[in-house]
C-alpha positions as CSV (number, residue, x, y, z in Angstrom):
1,M,89.4,83.1,219.0
2,G,88.1,82.0,215.9
3,L,88.0,78.1,214.7
4,M,87.1,76.5,211.7
5,S,87.0,72.7,211.0
6,G,86.7,72.0,207.2
7,T,85.3,68.7,205.2
8,S,88.8,67.7,204.1
9,L,89.8,66.6,207.7
10,D,93.1,68.6,207.6
11,G,92.4,69.1,211.5
12,L,91.0,72.1,213.7
13,D,92.3,75.7,212.7
14,I,92.2,78.0,215.8
15,I,93.0,81.8,215.7
16,Y,93.1,84.6,218.2
17,V,93.0,88.0,216.1
18,T,92.0,91.2,216.9
19,L,89.0,93.1,214.6
20,E,88.5,96.6,214.2
21,Y,86.8,98.8,212.7
22,R,87.0,102.4,211.6
23,E,84.5,103.0,208.8
24,V,86.1,99.7,207.3
25,W,87.1,96.3,209.1
26,S,90.8,95.7,209.8
27,F,92.2,92.7,211.1
28,K,95.3,91.6,213.2
29,I,95.9,87.6,213.3
30,H,98.1,87.2,216.3
31,Y,98.5,83.9,217.1
32,A,97.2,80.7,214.6
33,E,97.9,77.2,214.5
34,T,96.0,74.2,213.4
35,I,95.8,71.1,215.7
36,P,95.8,67.9,213.0
37,Y,92.9,65.4,213.8
38,N,94.1,62.0,215.0
39,E,92.7,58.6,213.5
40,I,89.9,58.2,215.8
41,W,88.5,61.2,214.8
42,K,88.8,61.3,211.7
43,V,87.3,58.1,210.9
44,Q,84.7,59.6,212.9
45,L,84.2,62.7,211.7
46,A,84.2,61.2,208.1
47,N,81.6,58.4,208.7
48,L,78.9,61.3,210.1
49,T,77.3,61.0,206.8
50,S,76.3,57.9,207.1
51,K,74.3,58.4,211.0
52,S,71.5,60.6,211.3
53,K,71.1,63.9,213.3
54,A,69.9,61.5,216.1
55,Q,72.6,58.9,215.8
56,S,75.6,61.9,216.0
57,K,74.5,63.4,219.4
58,D,77.2,61.7,221.1
59,V,79.9,62.5,218.6
60,D,78.7,65.9,219.0
61,E,78.8,65.9,222.8
62,N,82.3,64.0,222.5
63,Y,83.4,67.2,219.7
64,T,82.4,69.7,222.2
65,T,84.5,68.7,224.7
66,Y,87.2,68.1,222.7
67,L,87.4,71.4,221.2
68,A,87.0,72.9,224.5
69,Q,90.4,70.9,225.3
70,Q,92.0,72.8,222.4
71,I,90.5,76.0,223.0
72,N,91.9,75.8,226.6
73,S,95.1,74.3,225.7
74,F,95.9,77.5,223.4
75,L,95.2,80.0,225.9
76,T,97.3,78.5,227.7
77,K,100.2,77.9,225.1
78,H,99.7,81.6,224.1
79,S,99.2,82.9,227.8
80,I,96.2,84.6,226.5
81,T,94.0,86.5,229.1
82,T,92.3,89.1,226.9
83,I,89.5,87.3,224.8
84,D,86.4,89.2,224.1
85,F,84.3,85.8,222.8
86,I,85.1,82.4,220.8
87,S,83.1,82.8,217.1
88,S,83.2,78.5,216.2
89,H,82.0,77.1,212.8
90,G,81.8,73.6,214.2
91,H,82.3,70.7,212.3
92,T,79.6,70.1,209.3
93,A,77.7,66.4,209.8
94,L,75.0,66.8,207.8
95,H,74.5,69.1,205.0
96,Q,71.3,69.2,203.3
97,P,69.8,72.4,202.4
98,S,67.2,71.2,200.4
99,D,65.7,69.4,202.6
100,G,65.9,71.8,205.4
101,L,68.5,69.9,207.4
102,T,72.1,71.3,208.3
103,Y,73.7,70.3,211.4
104,Q,77.2,70.9,212.4
105,I,78.5,69.1,215.8
106,G,81.2,70.9,218.4
107,N,78.4,73.7,218.5
108,L,76.6,72.8,221.9
109,D,76.2,75.2,225.1
110,K,78.8,73.2,226.9
111,L,81.7,75.1,225.1
112,A,80.7,78.5,227.0
113,T,80.9,76.4,230.0
114,L,84.4,74.6,229.8
115,T,86.0,77.4,228.2
116,G,84.5,80.3,230.4
117,H,84.1,82.3,227.7
118,T,81.3,83.8,225.2
119,V,80.8,81.2,222.5
120,V,79.3,82.8,219.2
121,C,78.5,79.6,216.9
122,D,75.9,77.3,214.8
123,F,76.0,79.9,211.8
124,R,74.0,77.8,209.4
125,V,71.1,76.8,211.2
126,Q,68.7,80.2,211.1
127,D,69.6,80.7,207.2
128,V,68.4,77.2,205.9
129,K,65.6,78.2,208.2
130,L,65.2,80.9,206.2
131,G,65.2,79.0,202.7
132,G,69.1,79.5,201.9
133,Q,71.7,77.1,201.3
134,G,73.6,78.3,204.8
135,A,76.4,78.7,202.7
136,P,78.6,79.7,202.1
137,L,79.4,82.1,204.6
138,V,82.6,83.5,204.0
139,P,81.5,85.6,201.7
140,I,80.8,88.8,204.3
141,G,83.8,88.5,205.2
142,D,85.1,88.7,201.6
143,R,83.6,91.8,201.0
144,Y,84.9,93.2,204.3
145,L,88.3,92.3,204.6
146,F,89.8,91.5,200.7
147,S,87.7,93.7,198.7
148,D,90.5,94.7,196.6
149,Y,90.1,91.5,194.9
150,D,88.0,90.7,191.9
151,F,87.0,87.3,193.2
152,C,87.9,85.5,196.4
153,L,88.8,82.1,196.0
154,N,89.1,78.8,198.7
155,L,90.4,75.7,197.5
156,G,89.6,73.4,200.3
157,G,87.1,70.4,200.7
158,F,85.8,72.3,198.1
159,A,86.3,75.1,195.9
160,N,83.7,78.6,196.5
161,I,84.2,81.6,195.2
162,S,82.9,84.8,195.8
163,T,82.8,88.2,194.1
164,D,80.6,91.5,193.7
165,K,77.9,91.5,190.8
166,N,75.7,94.3,189.8
167,G,76.3,95.6,193.3
168,S,75.4,92.4,195.2
169,R,77.6,90.2,196.8
170,I,77.2,86.6,195.5
171,A,79.0,83.2,196.2
172,Y,78.7,79.2,195.7
173,D,80.6,76.5,195.2
174,I,82.0,75.5,192.0
175,C,83.6,71.8,192.2
176,P,85.0,69.3,194.8
177,V,88.8,69.7,195.4
178,N,90.8,68.4,198.1
179,I,88.3,66.2,199.1
180,V,88.5,63.8,196.6
181,L,92.1,64.4,196.0
182,N,93.1,63.5,199.4
183,H,90.6,61.0,199.2
184,Y,92.3,59.1,196.3
185,V,96.4,59.8,197.5
186,A,95.1,57.9,200.6
187,Q,94.7,54.8,199.0
188,L,98.8,55.2,198.4
189,G,99.3,56.3,202.2
190,H,99.9,59.6,201.7
191,D,97.7,62.2,203.3
192,F,97.5,64.8,200.6
193,D,100.1,65.5,197.3
194,E,102.2,67.4,197.6
195,G,102.9,70.1,195.4
196,G,100.8,68.1,193.1
197,H,104.0,65.8,191.8
198,I,101.9,62.9,192.0
199,A,99.0,63.9,189.8
200,E,101.8,65.9,187.3
201,K,103.3,62.2,186.7
202,G,99.7,61.0,185.4
203,T,97.5,61.1,182.0
204,I,94.6,62.5,181.7
205,N,91.6,60.1,181.3
206,S,89.9,62.1,178.8
207,E,86.4,60.0,179.4
208,L,86.6,59.9,182.8
209,L,87.0,63.5,182.4
210,A,84.3,64.4,179.9
211,Q,81.8,62.4,182.5
212,L,82.7,64.6,185.7
213,N,82.7,67.7,183.8
214,A,78.9,66.7,182.3
215,L,77.6,66.8,185.8
216,D,73.8,68.1,186.4
217,F,75.6,70.3,189.3
218,Y,77.3,72.5,186.6
219,K,74.8,73.6,185.3
220,K,72.3,74.8,187.8
221,S,72.9,78.6,188.7
222,Y,74.1,80.0,191.9
223,P,72.9,79.7,195.1
224,K,74.5,76.2,195.4
225,S,76.1,74.8,197.3
226,L,78.1,71.0,198.1
227,G,78.8,68.5,200.5
228,L,80.7,65.3,201.0
229,E,77.0,63.1,200.8
230,W,77.0,64.3,196.8
231,V,80.7,63.3,196.3
232,E,79.7,59.9,198.2
233,A,76.6,59.4,196.1
234,T,78.1,61.0,192.5
235,I,82.1,61.5,192.0
236,F,83.4,58.6,194.0
237,P,81.0,56.3,192.0
238,I,81.8,57.6,188.4
239,I,85.7,57.6,189.1
240,N,85.4,54.1,190.5
241,S,83.8,52.9,187.5
242,F,86.9,53.2,186.3
243,N,89.7,51.3,186.1
244,A,92.4,53.9,186.3
245,S,95.9,53.9,188.3
246,V,95.8,56.8,191.1
247,Q,98.0,59.3,188.9
248,D,95.8,59.1,186.3
249,I,93.3,60.0,188.6
250,L,94.9,63.0,190.2
251,K,95.5,63.9,187.4
252,T,92.0,63.9,185.6
253,V,91.0,65.4,188.6
254,V,92.8,68.4,188.7
255,E,92.1,68.8,185.2
256,H,88.2,69.2,186.1
257,I,89.2,71.2,188.9
258,A,90.9,73.4,187.1
259,Y,88.3,73.2,184.4
260,Q,85.5,74.3,186.2
261,I,87.1,77.0,188.2
262,A,88.3,78.8,185.0
263,N,84.9,78.9,183.9
264,E,83.9,80.7,186.8
265,I,86.4,83.5,186.7
266,Q,86.0,84.6,182.9
267,R,84.9,88.6,182.2
268,E,85.2,90.7,179.8
269,T,88.6,92.4,181.3
270,E,91.3,90.7,183.2
271,A,90.5,90.4,187.0
272,S,92.1,89.4,190.2
273,V,91.7,85.9,191.6
274,L,92.7,85.8,195.5
275,V,93.5,82.0,196.4
276,T,93.4,80.7,199.2
277,G,92.6,77.3,201.6
278,G,95.0,74.0,201.8
279,G,94.8,73.8,197.2
280,A,97.0,77.2,197.1
281,Y,99.9,74.7,197.6
282,H,99.1,72.7,194.9
283,D,101.1,73.9,192.3
284,Y,100.5,71.8,189.7
285,L,96.1,72.8,190.0
286,I,98.1,76.2,189.9
287,S,99.7,75.9,187.2
288,R,96.9,74.4,185.4
289,L,94.3,77.2,186.8
290,K,97.1,79.9,185.2
291,S,97.2,78.3,182.1
292,K,93.2,78.6,181.2
293,T,92.7,82.3,182.4
294,S,94.4,85.4,182.0
295,N,93.3,86.8,185.2
296,T,96.0,87.3,187.9
297,I,95.7,84.5,190.1
298,V,97.2,85.5,193.5
299,I,98.7,83.6,196.8
300,P,98.9,85.6,199.7
301,S,101.0,84.6,202.6
302,K,100.5,81.1,204.8
303,L,98.3,83.3,207.6
304,I,95.9,84.0,205.0
305,I,96.2,80.7,203.0
306,E,95.6,78.9,205.5
307,Y,93.4,80.5,208.1
308,K,91.4,82.8,205.9
309,E,88.2,80.6,207.0
310,A,88.7,81.1,210.6
311,L,89.7,84.9,210.5
312,I,86.0,85.2,208.8
313,F,84.7,82.8,211.3
314,S,85.7,85.1,214.4
315,L,84.4,88.4,212.3
316,L,81.0,86.6,212.0
317,G,80.9,86.1,215.5
318,A,81.6,89.9,215.8
319,L,79.2,90.8,213.9
320,R,76.8,88.6,215.5
321,I,77.5,90.3,219.0
322,R,77.0,93.5,217.0
323,G,73.4,92.7,216.2
324,E,74.7,93.2,212.4
325,I,73.8,91.4,209.4
326,N,76.5,88.8,208.7
327,C,74.6,86.2,206.5
328,L,74.1,87.7,202.7
329,A,70.5,86.7,200.8
330,S,72.2,87.1,198.1
331,V,74.6,84.5,198.6
332,T,72.4,82.0,200.4
333,G,69.6,82.5,198.7
334,A,67.8,82.7,201.8
335,K,64.7,85.3,202.2
336,R,66.2,88.0,203.6
337,D,69.5,88.9,205.4
338,H,70.3,88.4,208.6
339,S,72.2,88.3,211.4
340,S,72.7,84.8,212.1
341,G,74.6,82.7,214.8
342,I,73.5,81.3,218.5
343,I,75.4,83.7,221.8
344,F,76.1,80.9,224.8
345,Q,77.3,82.8,227.8
346,P,79.6,80.9,230.4
């Protein structure tokens, strides 16, 4: 099983998948679903960045129990009896790799006890200890499972991308996406801007767009990653300094996102770009991206759009169980490639 919870707080993704290795890796997703977070969990998870690691301990305990309950319900619902292991990302509470800190809740050993199954989790900590960013971790799965595409672009809380360059896999965060869009559309009483219809009706604020595009982060070379803390300290204050309507904010941010992504996928020859994550359903964002590049933008099946990260975390778990490399130094900036993750037995 693979579990993923992202910064956009859409919910908990759970999949049951068969992974097979015969010279190359292949997969078959049997069952997959997203369990939406209730308002209590949304508030608790959204407020984690304001807490210290010590202050988050109680939430960690409760969230681990919550994960176990959802896993057990999923197993019962689908009458699943054969399972080798559960591979869980947990939920990121703190991510400050420059300070040697990354902390994901839901990765306590009681997850194995409460489910009765082997658990592989806490994939980021070792990488940060080795001097890496601890993120992104998905690119090795892009290489093994989606090598047909030149770029793998995920549009979740943040846009991140992975590709091969000079024989090495590289990957990094590009810019915030749903973590900002959902924040502002919530002021209109929506969880998200379906299809981007609200954003499309707005007007671009050129000064706001210029300030967003001028941020120092976009001038840095990879490896680099973003967190909610950066958005709260940097993005929200800039946007809030403008007396702009929600429609205009959304349209301006979409233009900003499309501009930043287009900058990262330019090559001498046309390339194919696989787009996954909730942002793949934002038709207006996709149309703006297409207008800025001659590359082929590929929107895959719903299963891949919504569950690619959970799928790849299940692969990370499989590689860890096999003692094989699942974390690439070329991606995170760590001192070396390594096999990351803690294994808990029931």
